Each structure stands twice: as C-alpha cells, then as structure tokens.
N, C-alpha and C positions, 0 to 999 in steps of 0.2 A: 336386122339387128334390134331395130326399136321394138319388134314383137317379143324378141327374147328377154329385153329388158323389162317390158310390161308383164310378162309372165313370172319373172323373179320376183318383181316387186308385189304382184298379186299373191305369190307363195309366201313372201315375207309377211303379209299382213292378214294371212288366212286366219279365219274365226273358227275355232274349235270348241265343241260342246263339252262340257265337263260333268263328272259325276258330283254326288253329293255326300260321299263317305268321307270321314276324317280319320285318320290314323296316328296316334299319339304314343310317345313312349320316353323312356329314360335310359341313358346309357351309362353304365358303371364299371368300375375297375378296382379290384380289390375293395369292393364294398363302397368305394367313394364315386361320385359323380365326375363324369369325363367331361368337362366344358371343352367345347370344340371338336368333339369326335364327329367324323363324317358319316353320314347315313344317306346311302344312296339306293333307290329303286331300280333294279336291273331291268334294261331294256326300256326306259323311259328317260326324259330329260330332268327327273326330279332328284335333287340331292340337297340336303341342308346340313348345316352345322350345329351340333348341339349347344343349347345356351349355357349360362354360367352354372345353372343347377343340374345340366346333363340332359335336360328334356329336349324332345323335338316334336314337330308336328307336320303331317302332310294333309293338307286340305283337298277337297272336291275329287277324290279318287272313284272311280268306277267300282262296281262290285266284281270280285274276282280274286284270282290268285296272284301273288306277288313274291318276288325274292328280294330280299334287303341284304346290302352288304354294308357291314358297320366296321370301320377302322379307326385307329388312334394309334400315333407313334409311341412305341414301347409295349403295345398289346399286340396279340394275334388277330388277323381281320377275322370276322365271323360272318358267315351267310346262313339267313334263316328264311324259311318260307312262312308267308302270312296270308291266310285266308280271310278275305273281307266280303261281310255281308251287311254289315251295319257298323257303327262307329266302334273303334277298338282302340285299347291302351296296352301295352305291352313293355317289359323290362328286358332290356339287352345287357347281359353281363360278359365283359371281355376278359379273357384270361391273359395275364401277364406273359410277354415274350420271353423266353429262356435267354435269348440273347439280344443285343442291340441290333437294329438293323441299318442297311446303308443310306438310309434316307437323310440322316442327320449330315452326312458329309456335304450334301447340297443344299441345305435348308437356309443358309446364309444369305444366298444369292437369288433364291425363288421368290417369286411373288406368291404370296399366301391368299387364301379365300377372302380376306377382307382387306387387302392391298388395292388401294384405289387407282389402278392402272389398267391398261388394255393387255390381255395376254390369252395364249391358248395352250393347252396341254394336250400332248398325244402320248398314249400309252404305248409299250413295247408290242402288244398285240397289233395295235392299228399300224404301227411302222412294218412289223413283220407281215401283214397282209399285203402291203404295197411293195415290199422289197423284192424285185426281180433282177437285181443286177445294177440298176441306175443309181446314181450318187445321191447323197442325202437330201440336197435341194429338191429333186424331183419327189422325193417322199413326203416332202412338207409342202408342196405347191397348192394344195386345196385349202390351205389356211388363209385367212383374210389378208388381203394387200401383197400378197406373195407372188413374185413373177420369177420363172427359171428361164435359162437358156443353156445351150450346150455347143461347144465348139465343133464337136464331130456330128452333132444333128439328132443323136438318139439318147442322150441322157448318160452316156458311158464315157469316161475321160473327163477332161476338164469342162466344168460347169460353172455358171455364175447365178446370181440370184440377186433380187433386190426387193426390200419391204417398204411399202409407201414410197417408193421411187429411190430410196437410198440404197447405194450400191454396196457391195459385200465388203469393202474396206472401211465402212463406218458401222458395220455390225459386230458386235461383240459375240464371240462364241467361247464358251466355256466347257470344260469336261470334267466333270465331277468336282466344279467349282475352280479348276485350274484352267487360266488362259490357253486358249488354242491358236489364237489369231497370230500371224506372224508379227513380230515387235516392229519391224520396219516398213513392211508394205501395208500392215492392218489387216491383210485379206486372210480369209480361211480356204484353203484349198482341200476339199474334201477328198480329191483324188489321191493326195499323199498319204491317206489311211483308208485304202479301199475296203469297202464292205464293213466299215464300222457300224453301219445300220444293224448289223446282225449281232451286234453287242449291246445295242441300246435297251434299257429299262424303261425309260421315258424321255420325252422332251419337252421343254416349255419355251415358248415364243414370246418374248415380251416386246410390244410395238411402241414406238415413242422411246424416250428416254428410259424408262423402266427404273428398276431398283439398282443401287450401286452394286458393282462386281469388280473383278479384278481383271487386269490386261488392259489392252487398247481400248480407248474410252468409247462408251456406248454413244452413238451419235445418229440414231434413227430406229435402232432395234437391238435386241440381244437373243441369242439362242443357247440355251442351257441344257447340256445333254448329261445323262446319267447312265452308265455303264454298269454291267455286272452286279446287279443286286443279288443278294444271298439267295440261292437255292437250296432249301434244307433237304431235299431228295435227289439222289444221284440221277443223272440224265445223260442221254446223247442224242445228237441229231445230225443228220445229214441232209443238205438242202442242195439241189441241183436244178439249173434252169437253163433253157436254151432257146434261141429264136433267130429272127431275122438278123442280117449282117453278120452272120456267124457268131453272135453273142453266146457266150457260155459262161456260166457261173457255177461254182462248187464252193460249198461251206461245210466244215466239219466243226462241230462244237460238242463239248462234253464238260461235265462237272462231278465231283465225287460227291455232292451233296455235304451236309454237316457231319464231320467225323469226331467222334468223342465228344460230341456237343460242343464243340470249339473250333474246329479247323475246317477250311473248305477251299477247293482249288477249281478254277475254271479255265478252259483253254479254248481257242477258236483259231481256225487256219481257213483263209478264203483265197481264191484265185478268179478273176474276172477278165475275160478277153473278148474283143470286139473289133471287127473291121471297121465300124463306123459308117455312118451314112455318106459323109463326104469322102471323096477320093482319097485312098491312104491315111484316113484319120483312124488308125487303129491304136488300141489300147491293149497294154499287157499288164496287169494289176496283180499283185500279191501282198498279202499281209497275215500277220497272225497277232494274237493277243493272249496274255497269261496274267492270271490273277489269282492271288493267294491270300487268305485272310484268317486272322484269328479273331473270335467272337466269344465274348463273354456277356454276362447280364448288363455290364456298365461300361464295357470297352470294346472298341473295334480297331485292329492294326491291320493294315491291307495294303499289299503290294500289287500295282498294275503295270504290267510292261507290254507295250505295243509297237509293233513296226510294220511299215508299209513301204513297198517299193513299186514306184509306176514308171513305165515307159511309154509314152504317148507320142505318135507322129503329130506334128505341128500342123494345126488347122486354124491359127488364130488370125491369118491374113483376110480370111473371108472371101466372098464373091463380089467382085465389083458390080455395081447396078447394071453398067453397060453390058456385062456379060449375061445377066439374069434377063435383060430386055432384049437380048439378041441384037445389041446395037453395034454393027461391025464398024461404023465410022468412029463411035465413041471409043471402042477397043483400040482402034488404031492410033488415036490420040495418046495413048499410054506410052506408045514407041515414039510418036513424033514429039512428045513433051518430055523425053528422056526418064519417064516413070518406070518404064521397063524396057529390056533390050526387044529387038524385032523377034527374036526366037521365043521370047517369053510370051509376047503378044500371040504369035501363031499357035503356041501350046494353048493359050487362053481361048482363042477362036476354035480350036478344035475339040475342046472340052465340052461336056455337058454343061448346061447353063446353070443347074442347081447344085451339082456335086463337084464343080471346079475347085481345085486346090492348086495355088499358086506354086507350093513347093513340089518339086520331084527328085531332089536329091534322095537316095534310098535311106539314108540314116539320118534325116532331117527330124531329129527326136528330142524330146524332152525327158530326161532320165533323172530320177530324184529318189532318194531314200531318206525317211525320217523315223527317227526312233524315240520313243517316250518311255520315261522311266518315272513313277509316280508312287510316293508313299504317303499313305493316309492314316492319321491318329484322331479317334473320337472318344471322348470320356464323359460319361454321365456323372457329374458331381453328386448330384441329388435330383429328385423328381422335377425340379425346376430349373437347373442349370446343366448346360452342355458345353464342352470345349472341343474345338476341332482346329487340327493342324496338318498341313501338307506340305510336303517338300517335292520339287518336280525338277527334271532335266530333260531336256530335248535336244537331239542331235540330228541336224540336217545337212546333206551334201548332194550335189547333183550338178547337172550341166544341161544346156541347150546346144546342141549340135547343129552347124549351120554351113552350108555350101555358099561361097560367095565367089562370084566372076569378076575378073577384071579390076581388082581393087589395087588401090596404091600401095606400094611397098612402105612408104614414109608413114601412112596412117597406122602401121602395125609395128612403127619402131625397127623396121628392117631395111637395110641398106641396098641402095640400087646395086644390080648385078651387071658386070661388065663382060660381054661375050662377043668376040670377034670384031672388036672396034666399035660395037654398039653397046647402048644402055637399055637395060630393062628396067622399068619403073613400076609395072603393074604385073599382077600374076592373079590366076584363079588360086582359091585356097579353101581349106576347111578349118574353122574354128570351133572352139568350146568355150562357151560363157559360163563359168562356174559360180556357185553359191555355196559356201561352207560355214555353218553357223552354229552356234551353241546358245541354248537359252536355258536359265536355270532360276530357281527362287524359291520363295516361301509364301504360303497363303496361311490365314489364321481367322478364327472367329469364336465368340463365346455368345450364347444364346441364352437370356433368362425369360422365363415366362411364369407368371403366377397372376392369379385372380384376373385382374382387368389389364394387366401390362404384360407386353411382349418386347422386349429389348435386346437388339444384336449389336455387338461390337466387333468390327472385323477389319482386315486389309491384306495387304501383301507387299512384297519387294520381289523384283525380278531384274536380271541382267541379260541382255542380248548382245553377243558378240560375233557379228557377222564379216565373212571375207568374200569380196566380189573380185573375181580375177578372170583373165581370158588367155586361153593358149591357141596358138596356131598349130594343128596337129597335122598338117599336110599342106604343101604349096607347089604349083607346078614349077616355080622357080623359087628355091629356097636360098641358094648362094651360100654364104657362110653361117647363115642363122641356124641355130640348134634346133634340133627335133623338139616339138612341145614347147615352142618359144613363147614365152609370157609376154604379152604387149600392155597390160594395164592390170593394176590392182587397186582396189579400194576397200575401205574398211567403214563398219558402222557399229559403235560402241552406244548402247542405249541402257540407261538405269531408270526403272520405274518405280515409284514408291507410293502406294495410297493407303489411307486409313478412312473408315466410315462407321457411322453410329446410325442404327434405325430404331425407331420406338413407334409402336403402335399401342394406343391407350384407349380402352373402352369408357367413354365419359357417361354414357347412358346405356341402357339396355340395348338400343338399336343404333348407336351412335359410335363411331370410331375415328380417332384422329390419327394422322400417319405423319411422320417426320423421318427424313433420310438426309444426312449431311455427310459429304465426303471431301477430303482434302487429297489432291493428286500432284506430285512433283516428278519432272521428267527432265533428265540431262541426256543429251544426244549429240554424239561427236561424229563426224563423217570426215575421213581423210583419203589421201591418195589420189589416183587419177581415175577417170571414167574411161568407157571403150573408146571415145572420140578424142581422149588424150586430154581433156578440160581437168584442172584442178578442182578437187571437189572440197578441199579443206574448209570446214565451218563447225561451229559448235552452237547449240541452243539449249536454252533452260526455259522451263514453263512451270508455273504454279497456278493450280487450277482449284477453284472451289466450287462444288457441284450440289446444291441443295435441292431437296425435293420435298414437297408439303402436300397432304391429301386429306380428304374426309370421306369416309364411307358410311352410308345410312341404310339399315335394313328396314325398308318401308313395310315390308310384311315376310312372312316366312319365305315366300317364293319371289320377293322383289326386291331389288337392289339398285342404289343410286351411288355414284362416287364423282368425286372431282379431284383433280390434282393439278399441280403446277411442278415443272422441274427445269433444271438448268443443266446444260452439258457443255463442256469444253474439249475440244480436241486439237491435238497438235497435228501439222502436217505429216504425211508419211514420206519415205525416202523419194519416191518417185516425183512428189511434187516439189522437193527441194532441188533435186538434180535435174529434172526435165522441164522446169516452167520455161515457157516460150520467151524467147530473146526479146528484149525491149519491153518487157513487162516485169513489174515489182515482184520481189522474191514473196513467197507464200507466207503467210501469218496464220495464227491459229484461228479455228472457228468457234462461234458460241451459237448455242440453240437453246430457246426457251419454249417449252412444250406445255401446252394447256390439253388436259384430256377430261371429258365429261361424259360419263356412261351410265347406262340403264340395264339391268338384266332381268328377265322374267322366266320363270320355269314351273311347268306342271307336268302331269304323267305323260300327257299327249302333245304337248306343244311348248317350245321355247323360243325366246325372242330376246336379241339384245341389240343395242345401239350405243356406238361410241362416236363422239365427235371430238376431233383434234385439230389444234392450230399450232404448227411449228414455225416459230419465227427465227430467222438465222441472221446473225451478223458475220460477214467476211466467210460465208459458206465457199467452200472449194467446189466448184462445179465442173463436169466434164467438158472439155473443148469439143469432144467428138473424135479426136485423134488418139493414137496409139504410139507407144514408143517401139524399140526395135525388138522388145520381148513381149509385146503384146499386153503391156500395163497401159491403163489410160492415162492421158495427160490432162491436168487440171489447173484451174485458175480461181482466185478469189473473186467473188462478187460482193458489194457492199450489203445490200439488202434483198432478201429472198423469203418465201414462205411456202409452206405446205398445209392445207387445211382440207378437211375432208370428213365424210360420214361412213363408218363401217357398220354394217347391218349384218346379223347373223340370225338364222331362224332354223328350227327343226319342227317337223310334224310326223306324228305316228299315224301314217295314213290308214293301217290296218294293224292287226296283231303281229305280223311278221314282214310288215313293209313300211319303212321310214324314209322320210326326206330330210337332207341337211343342205343348207346353202349359205352362201354369203355374198355381200356384193359392197365394193368401196367405191364411193363417189368422191370425187377431190378436185381441187384446184392446186396447181404447182407453178409459182410463178417467180421470175427474177425483176426486180424493179430497175429501171434505167440500165439496161444491159448495152455494153460496148463489144461489137465485134471486131477482131483483128484479123485481116487477111493479108497473107504474104504477097508482096508485090514483086514478081518475077521481073518486070520491065525495068524498074527503077531501084529495086533493092528497099528493104524496109518492109513496113507494114502499113495498110490502109485501115484506118478506123470508121467504123459504121455504127453510129448511135441508133439503136433500135428500139428503144423505150422499153415498156414492159414485154417479156417475152416468157414463154413456157420453159420450165426445167426439163433438161433432156432426160430420157428415159422414165418418164413420170406419167403413165397413162391416167385419163380422168376416170376411166371405168375398169374396174377388175371385178369378175364375177365367177362364182364357183357353185356348182350343184352336184350333189350325190343322192341317188336313189339306191337304196339297199333292200333287197329282198332275201329273207333268212326263213325259210318254212320249217327249219329244224336245225339242230346244232350241227348236223353234217354238211349242210350245203349253203353257200351264200353267192349272191350275184349281185354285182353293183355296178352302175353306170354314172361315169364321172363326166362333167363338162366345165370346160374352163374358158372363160372369154377374158381377153386382154385387148382395151381399146387403143386407138392409134397413140403412138409414141414418135417424139423428135429425137434425132440421133446427134443433135448440137442444141445450142440454146437461142437458136435464131428464129424458131418458129417457122422456118422455111418449109413448105410441104414437099419440096424436092429433097429435103433430108429428114425423112420420117420412115417409121415402119407402120404398115398397115396393120389395122385391127385383125385379130384372128379369133376363131371358135373351134375349139379342138374337143373331142369326145372319145373317151376310152371306156371299154368294157373289162370287168375282171370277175372271174368266177373261181370258186374254191369249193372243193368237195372233200371231206374227211371220212376215212373208213379206219376201222380197227381190226386186227389180225391177231393171231396167236404168237407171232413172231416180233411183231412191232406193236408199241403202244399206240401210234397212229401213223397214218399214212395219209397225206394231204396232197391233192393234186391241184395245180394252179393254171389258170389261163388268163393272159391279158392281151388284149387288143390295144395299141397306142393309135392315136389319130384314126378311129375307126373309118371315119367318112372320107380319109384320105385329102384333107385339106393343105392347100399349098401356103406357106407362111414363113416369115423370117422374124425370130425373135431377139435379134441383137444386131448391130452395126457400128461402124466408124466412119468418119469422113474427114477429110482434110480439103480446105479450098485455096486457090491461088489465082493471081491475076497474070495473065500472059497475052501479048498483043492487044492489051486494052481489054479483053474479055475474061470474064470469070469462069475457071473450070473448077472440076473437083476429082478428087480420086477417094474412093470409099471400099468398104468391104461389108457385105451383108452375110448374115449367118442362116442359111436355110435349115428347117428342120425337117425331119423325115416323114414321109406319108405314112400310109397305114404299115405297121410293123407288129409283129407278134411275138409273145414269149410263152413258153410251156415250161412248168416247173413240176418237181415232186419233192416232198419233204418225209424223211423217215424219222419219227421220234422213237427212242427205246430207252 
C-alpha cells in the first residue's frame, strides 16, 4: 500500500510540458460584454470566467484544433471550433435564450466559481455513465473524501456514506434547493427515491460547512441535486441493465420538448430489483417522476412530482467478527451470554462466514413509500435581479416488520393469559414499527448581480409532523388482545426557520471578498412513549447564528487562491434525544468552526488543486459504535474534537484520447480527552475509562481515488477506477480490535455507442465491480460489556461483494 501512495503522489506532482500559443477573446450578448461568462476548452482541464469587460485568455496552448464551450445564464450555450497555429483573438456573440432556464432555481444555494470553499461538480452525463442501478452515494464515491458502504453488500438498497468522516445525518442534501433530509433523523435515505440518479442534471458536493442552505444544518458537507433541466427537443430513452445477484434495472424516460415555445413535460419510471450479496438482503424498488413547466423569457413556473416505494429485507445487523473469523468458541459466547438463543447461534455457525444474515423470518422487511410535491416559481425582474420561491410537501409512511421470540407480554401492554390453571407471560410475535410523517414548507431567494457585486437573500420555513407507533400483527398467544394491537405511539413536531444573506464583492480586478450570514431557529417537540414504554415528552428550542467569511484571489488566469472561515451549529436528531445511553448527560447542540485554504491550477493538459481544512468542534456528537433496534447509530457529545486534512486533486492529459484524474485526502481526526463507558453486567452501571486523545470513529487517515479514461473516439470509452480507504476505527477507543482494515478496490467500465435508423443512439455498457475480488468490510458497529470480570463485545461487520458484474443497454429516440 505504501507503493500505491507513492505512485499517486508522483502522479499528483507530475510535470507536464506546455505549448506557447495564447488564445484571447471577448464574450458578448446583445452587443454588451458578458462579465463572468464561462469559457471552457473541451477535453482539457482549462476553463476561465470572462472578466468585467467580457474578455478571456488561455495561455501556453499547443498548436492544434480546439472546441470551445461558452455559456452564460440567460443565453444559449455556444460551441465553436478554433484552429491554432499562432496567437489568436476571437469574438464570441451569444444569442439571448428565448426562455429562462432551470439553473436559477438552484443558484441561491450553490457555490459559484469565485466562492472561497471546497466543492466538486458532477454533470448529468458523468452520473449517467456510472448509473447501473446502484444508489446515488456509489455514483459520487470517486469525489474527494467520500466513503460509501452498503448493508446488502452491492450498492443496491440501503447505503451509507461519509464525507471527511462526517456521517450522512450531518450532511445536508437539497433537491432543486428544497431540503431532502429527514427533519428528525437528519439522514437522507436515497433508497426512498430509487433511481433518482436517472433524473439528475447535475450535482454539487460542498465539503466542510459550505454556503448557507435550507433544511437540517450543514455540519460537514452538503450535496445539492438538480433534476429535470429543460430539454428543448422531444426525447425518449429506455435503459436496462442486469447483472450479478439477479440485479435488474429498467428505466423509461421521455419528454415533450418545448411546446409552443412555452410548455414542457418530462416523465420517468424506474424499477430496480436485486437479491443482494448478503443472504436474503433483497431489494424491490420502484419510482416515478413527472415534471411540467411553463417557460417564458422572464418567468419559469414548474411542478415536480416524485414517488418512490422500497421494500428491502433487513440486513443492518451485520456479520459478527467471530463469524467472519470462524471463531466457534466466540460464536458460542453469544448463546452463553444471552445475546442470542442457541438456535440462533446454531444458525450462525451453519451460515457462510461472509454472507450470514441474522434475520431468517421471511418477511423481515423495511417497507416505505415517500411522495414529493414541489412547486417552483422564478422570475427575472430585470437583467440584474432574479426572484425564486418554492413550496414543497413530502408524505412518507412505512414500517419495519420484525419477528420476535419469547417476548414478555407486559412489554407490549398485553395482559397475561390464564390457560388450564397456568399463566402465560411470554409469546412469540410479529410486530410492525411504523413511521407516518408529513413535511412541508416554503423556500425563497432573491439574487442581485451587477458590476462588481453579487448579492443573495434567501431562507425558508418548514414543518415536520411525524408519528412513530408500533402494532402487534400476530402472536402465538394473543388472549383478549385485539388484532393489530398498538403498544406505543410517539410524535415529533419540528418547526424550522432560517434566513440568510450572501455577498460577493470584487474589490479589485483579481480579488473578491465573500460574506454569508445565516440565522436559524428550531422548535422541536417530542411526545408519547417509545417502544420500550419510556415517556419521551420533551421540548427544545435552538437559536443559531452561522457566519461565513472568505477571500478569493485570481493569482493568474489559470491560478486561484482562497481562504474562508465558517461556523455551523446543529441540533441533536431524534435518535440522540431518545437513545442516549443511561447514566450520561442528555445531548446538547454541536458547534463547528471550519477553516478552508485552497489553491487551484489548470492548463490544457494538467490540473492540480490542494485544499487544507481544519474543522474544530465543540460538543460534537460522536458515534458510540452501537446501533439501536432499527439500525440507527447511537451518539454522545464529546467536549473537544477536530478534523484536519489535505485534499489533493490532479488531472493529466496523458495523450490525445487518454486522461488520468485522481484525488487523495490525508487527514487526522481526533477526540481530546475521551472517556469510554462500558456496561458492567456483574455489578450494574458502567465502568468509565479515561483514554485521553483518541481517533474519531469511521474517519480514515487516507482516502484515494484514481480514474484512467481512454476515449479513442466519440463512440467508445473505457475507464479504470481505483478506490483506496485507509484503516477505520468503529468506535472512539482507538482499539485495533474494533477497527476496519484498509481496502483497495478496482472497477472497470466500458461504454460503446452506435447509431441506427430506428434509434438515435444505442449505448452498450459493461461494469466490473471489485474486479480483483478483494475481500473487505466497509462498515461495522460494536457493543462492549463486562461479564465475570472480563471484557467482551458483540459486533456486526458489513462485508462487501467480491467481483460482480453489470451489463446494460440504452436506447435513445
């Protein structure tokens, strides 16, 4: 692995010889210079923004033919061929777009080219090339500091992801500027909207605090998704893929194009099924989306409707390390220590060491449907001022179905049963734990840009109203209890208000100052009882001020420097309030102070960027390593902790049709003065262990990605992807016995496109995942306890699939 790191670093600092030809020009629209217009040279790393007078310059180009792509909001994108033999000057005139585009809907929450923060953009084409049925996190995993995992082991069904070690319930996700995170858990479960990737136009990932947005507070990163940009021409597309584990994906999408110069309708239907790598870890996923819009020169009115239905067999228990290691004595401890019944241990011993699934009940499923209704309005008041407003409503409902053996009747508010003079106090039963919730609200923004100023004012208000309840749908001994007996019900009512203002000012030709101020207020009420009959009644109010300041300096046409400081505050989620360990203090809000220092360089054949970050936390909620009864992580506050690291990215045009791109993150992630609490089964209570400075759980010190792409012509593309994730601890003790080994996984992707008289395009896809059949686990949990004076643990690891394959074909018409 040291050899791998040396090779990647050598590639990152590769020296490339440059040409000596300069290309200069000016971009105009309606006869006026377009300051800030984007000018990109196709199939290179070179792209610039036009200066205040509309001029641009590319230096040190080789002699040859180039394709330029010039774009500016409100104007039609223009592509032109330029042949260079000596220095050349050109003029590019853009035509005014007959209608407004959808880009203005998401502009308020996006980082722009002079925003002094770390971010990555992925186009819809890049996402489509990787989309073979896996969940969205797997399509983003080659971006810097990004780590993914899958419960089922193959990327279909429930997936998890982390950015810079920050887990998914501290990463803000927005869809066309509207919050997508669950307001209570803060998590985003892309399985609830299967194959949303087929509707994506582009994605922006902001690492660190990023810019102000709506929804659950950004506390480590944000992901901004844009769907269904306007297609002016009618289209239709059928995408099918099949592969290992009986994975099958079918997607049908179509659009009318622009009708009567004003109207457009787009639809998509998807179905994805898979048996999963883990035993019985099946997925049956369905979704659809419908989008209708009215477009004029100055106004966009758009309605988006999406619905997803998922049913996945539960696989969140994981594989105990004793099963992975074929430790028969250790497996028997699970029965001897009352962690499992003897029958369950016998089943574990008889199962495959890597695909074992604790659950055997045939309907041990997670069943959930989520519907989204979005209404967007955008209006261009004048060339400098845009207004946006959106209303949204989400309805979610579903359940976990569970088989339970030998449960106490009193734990389910069921009366003992008298039979033949005896009393029955326990029974086998099947329960369903339900979540039924409504989420609705408004978002708005105003953007004013003129000369050297770019100002945005925005915010949002939302209400989440959730019901958590459980029913017993079958019991061996039901007695006088009614069918579908409800034994607990709790509610969550959360009101979230925020307002923000962003200002970017060009103080000199190459110098920009940035300020972003946000105020956020949250009122959160929890009522009722939990599944263990505890009273949950509580209410919390939070007032947060989240300032962000930065400076951006254009050192040269192809070199940029930036520095920023940002503060983020985040309230605990429902799990933290409900499941915090006994004997510990109730959770409090977290505060993050984030410094980002970056450098970007780009030329026609070489690009390089470096970003240093220092994220200092107060009262960070960290993973204990444990999960609750529905697979959610349990967390506790720690006083002081930090993450610091260096993110390096590079790209090299190795030959005309051969390109390499790579990134590496080197980091330290520490808790200061950490105290571990271990349950004492001998005497009751807990034993405290002061461990000093320890590593933050699930925060590898090294993450590296590499992509080699060979495209000899427009019909064929071959790419080789490599992903390295360093060692991770699964709790905060820095104990090697509670860790995930480093892993290095390689994938191969091939695409070939042909044309025919019947179809506009036919594209054939092939993907080989984990090509070298590497054995690894990407996630885990652990629980430690003292028994008989000795320390033991129960845990669950999530093995990922070995070599597996997908084949696909797309028909465009």
